[in-house]
C-alpha positions in Angstrom: 6.0 4.9 -10.1 6.3 2.0 -12.4 5.1 -0.5 -9.6 1.9 1.8 -8.9 1.1 1.6 -12.8 1.4 -2.5 -12.4 -0.9 -2.5 -9.6 -3.7 -0.3 -11.5 -3.5 -2.3 -14.2 -3.4 -5.6 -12.2 -6.6 -4.5 -10.7 -8.2 -3.1 -14.1 -7.4 -6.6 -15.3 -9.2 -8.3 -12.4 -12.2 -6.2 -12.6 -12.4 -7.3 -16.1 -12.0 -10.5 -16.1 -12.6 -11.6 -12.3 -9.8 -14.3 -12.5 -7.4 -13.6 -9.6 -4.9 -16.2 -10.5 -4.1 -14.5 -13.8 -3.9 -11.2 -12.3 -1.5 -12.2 -9.7 0.6 -14.1 -12.3 0.7 -11.1 -14.6 1.8 -8.9 -11.7 4.4 -11.1 -10.9 5.6 -11.4 -14.2 5.8 -7.4 -14.4 7.5 -7.4 -11.1 10.0 -9.8 -12.1 10.7 -8.1 -15.2 11.1 -4.7 -13.3 13.8 -6.6 -11.0 15.7 -7.9 -14.0 16.0 -4.4 -15.7 17.2 -2.8 -12.3 19.7 -5.5 -11.8 21.1 -5.0 -15.5 21.1 -1.2 -14.9 23.0 -1.4 -11.5 25.6 -3.6 -12.9 26.0 -1.4 -16.2 26.5 1.7 -13.8 28.8 -0.3 -11.3 31.1 -0.8 -14.5 31.0 2.6 -15.8 30.9 4.3 -12.3 34.7 5.5 -12.1 34.3 6.9 -15.6 31.3 8.6 -15.1 32.5 10.2 -11.9 35.6 11.6 -14.2 33.4 13.0 -16.7 35.2 10.6 -19.4 32.1 8.9 -21.0 31.0 9.8 -24.0 26.9 10.0 -24.4 26.0 8.4 -27.4 
């Protein structure tokens, strides 16, 4: 879903500015940000996986 929003917003920027390089650069930064966030969350989940399965994690 987030990728779809990024693509639609990139098309909107391209239609408004007519600068393809700027649009592609913006899209690549957004995709890079999403990859970083997914990697960080996967590492966090891997760290607490056993505790989550046992039900020992307190929700803060």
